[in-house]
N, C-alpha and C positions, 0 to 999 in steps of 0.2 A: 504493500500500500504506500510505500515511500515514493516521493517524486523521483523521476529518472535522474535528475541532476539538480544542482543548486539553482540553475537558471529557472527551471520549472517551479521550484519551491518559491523563488522570488516572485514569479508570476501569480502564484496562489496568494502569497502575502499581499501583493498589490490588489488582487481581486477582493479579498476579504478585509483589506485595510487593517491587517493585524500583523504584528511581529510575533511569530509563534514562540520563539525562544524567550523573548522578553515577557510575554504573557505567562508562560509556564514558570519562569523564574519568580514572577510576582505571586503566582498561585502557590509555589513551594513555601514562600514566606507566609502567606495567608493560612496555609494548611497547619501551621504550628498551633493555631487555635481553632481551626475548623476541621475537626476529625472526620466530618462527613464527606470530605472530598479527597482524603489522602490516597485512596486506591486509584482514583481517576488521575490525579496529578502524578502519582508514581509511574503509571503506564505512559502518560503523555510525555514525560521527561525522557523517555527512551528514543524519541523521534524528533528531537530539536534540530538536528542537522539538516535533514531533507524531508520535512513533513509533507504528506500527501493530502489530498482533498478530504479523505476520511478523518485524518487527524485534525484538520481545521474544523470540520463539523463537530467532532468530539469536544474541541476547545469551546466552540460556540455553545454547545449544549451545557457545559459546565458554567460558562459565564451567564447563561440564561437562568440556570438553577440558582446561582449566587444572587442574581438580580432579584429573584422572587423570594429568596431566603437570606437576605443580606443582614439581618439583625439577630442572628443566633450567636450565642457565646457560651463560654464556660463559667460555671458558678460554683462557689465553694460555700460550705455550710458549717456553722458553729455546732449545730445539731445534725450530725451526719445522717441520722435515721430519716430525715426529711428529704434527702436527695433522691432523685429518680433511680440512681444506681443502687443505693442501699434498699430502697423500697422493692426493687426487683429481686435483690438477693434475699430479702426477708421472706419472699414468697417462693423461693427456689428450694432445691434439695439441700442447700447448705445455709439455713437461716442464721447460723451463728456468725457468718461473715458480715451480716448487716450492722454489726457493732464495731467492725474493724475500721481503722482510720486509713490504713495503707495496704494496698494489695495490687496485684497485677493480673490482667487477662492476657491470655496467649492463645492464638489460633493460627491455622495454616490451611491453605488449599493443597491440592496435590497435582503436580505435573501439569500445571495450567499454562506455563510459558512455552509456547510452541517452538520458539527459536532455540531454547537451551534445555528444555525438559525440567527446569527447576520449578520450585513451588513458592508461590507468593504467601508470605506470612505476615502477621501483624501482632503487635503487643500494645496494650494500653495500661499505663500505670496511674492508679487513682489515689488521691490523697484528699481527705476532707470533702469527699463527695464530688470532686472535679478531676479531670484528666490533667496531669502535670507533665507527662512524657508519653510519646507514642511513636510508632514507626510502622510503615508498610514497606516490606523489603523482599528481596530474593536471596535467601541463604545460599552460600556457595555450593554445597554438595547437592548432587541430584539424588533426591530421596527415592528409594525403591519401594516405599509403601506410604500410605497416608499416616500411619503411626510414626514412621521415621521423620516425615515432614513436620509433624506436630512437635516431635522431640527436638529437632534442629531449631525450630523457632523458640521453643521453651528455653533453650540455651541462651539465645540472644536476649530473651526477656529477662532471664536471671542476671545476665551481665549488666543490663541497663538498670534493673532494680537494685542491684548492689551499689551502683554508682549513686542512684537517687537516695538510697538508704544512708550512705555515708554523708551525703549532703545534709539530710535531715538531722542526722546525729550531730553534725557540726553546728548546725543552726540552733538546735535545741540543747546543746551542751551535754549530750550523753557521752560520758567518758568510757563506760564499759557496757555498751548496749548488748542485750541478749534477748532477742525476740524474733520469732519466726514470721516471715512475710508470706502471706497466702499467695500461691500461684494457681490461677484458675484456668483449667483446660476442659475441653469437651471430648477428649480422647482418653478412655480408660487404658488403652494399650500404651500410650505415651506416658501416662502416670505410672504404670507398672515398670516401664523401662527406666524411669527416673528414680524409682523407689527401691530398686534392687540392683546389686552389682553382678547379678547372674547374667551371663551372655549366652545367646543361642546362635544358631546358624543364620538367623534373620537379623541379628543385631551386632555380631562381632566385627563387621566391616566398618561400623560407624567410627568416624574420627574421634580420637581421644579427647580433643578439646570440647566436643559436644557433651561429654560426660561431666562437664561442669555442673550440670543439673544434679546428678547423683551426689557429687561431692558436697554441694550446697544443702541437699536434703539430709545427708548423713551428719553434717556439721550443725544441723538445726538452724540454718539461716533461712530455709524455705520449707513450706509445707504445701503439698500439692492437693488440690481439691478438684473434683469432677463437677461439671455443671452441664445441663442439657444444651444442645446446640441452639435452641430457640433463645436461650438467655446468654449466649456467648457474645459479648459486646465486641470483641476483637474481630468478629466475622465481617464487620464493616470495612476492614482494610485488606481483606483477602480475596475479594471477588466483587463483580458487579452485581449487587443485590437487587431484586425486584423492588418496584416503588413502595408497596406497603411495608415490606421488610426494612427497607432503607429508612423510611419515615419512623418506624418503630425504634430502630437503633438510634437514630438521630435524636429523637425525643428523650431518650434515656441518657444521652451523653451531653446534649446541649440544651440551653434554655433560651427563651426569647428575651432579648434586651430591648425594652420598649423605648427608652430614652433616645430621642433623635432618630427613631426608626424611619420616619417619613423622609427626613432630609438625607439620610444615608441611602435610602432606596432611590431617591431622585438623582443624587449625585452618581450612583452606580449606573443608572439607566443612561445617563449622558455619556458615560465612559464606553459603553458597549454599542455605540452607533456604527452601523456598517453602511458602506455605500453600495451602489448598484442594486438597490431595492431589496437587500437582505433584511428581513424583518427581525426585530428583537422583541 
């Protein structure tokens, strides 16, 4: 779907009156606080050199979505049990997590990248009812099963969580912290792989660095929990979810910020004006 050369890409850029690379760069910055677009931005960023018509149409789709949902944001709660994330956890298979302040969701697709065979993964780190760190990514190894893909992403989630935990300990002045961070997955097989040092013919090929999960569980830095797929919030960064599913996840992760909503929407509408009769 890429343009045949850079000249063809420039023609498309002129037709749509958009600099594809600049727009995607701006969206990468925006995605720091807009978890609902991280999967789309992650995929578009692969085609910034010679984008084709389909890529421009995908970019326009995201810009239209942002135009219509321009005042969503992250909220933090002094009483975490009032947050949408904790309310969801309170009604899940692990209601005890609804009282936790700090935890991580981790999820992965499997073999969805047609170019490399790699699997798109996502983790979301929540603190005080809001997302403080997240990533939609493609771990290096080509996973041979969905469980392995989940386990690889869990490793990246554990590394990011460790960094965030050290930051929180420094800010809060915890000299000798000793508390387990919940790691929430929707794969029981990945949880079994991370909770046991037993290797089988299906797991012995996994790179040792990804057994950072096992080491963290054994050292009581992490505790792994299973949650049903419907409640796995990190699913939003692993695939293109249908509209109702995307709206459900977005409403649990983000809240409407009413102040200045109309002015923000009007300013954004002016930003995405296209020539040659392309409607927005």
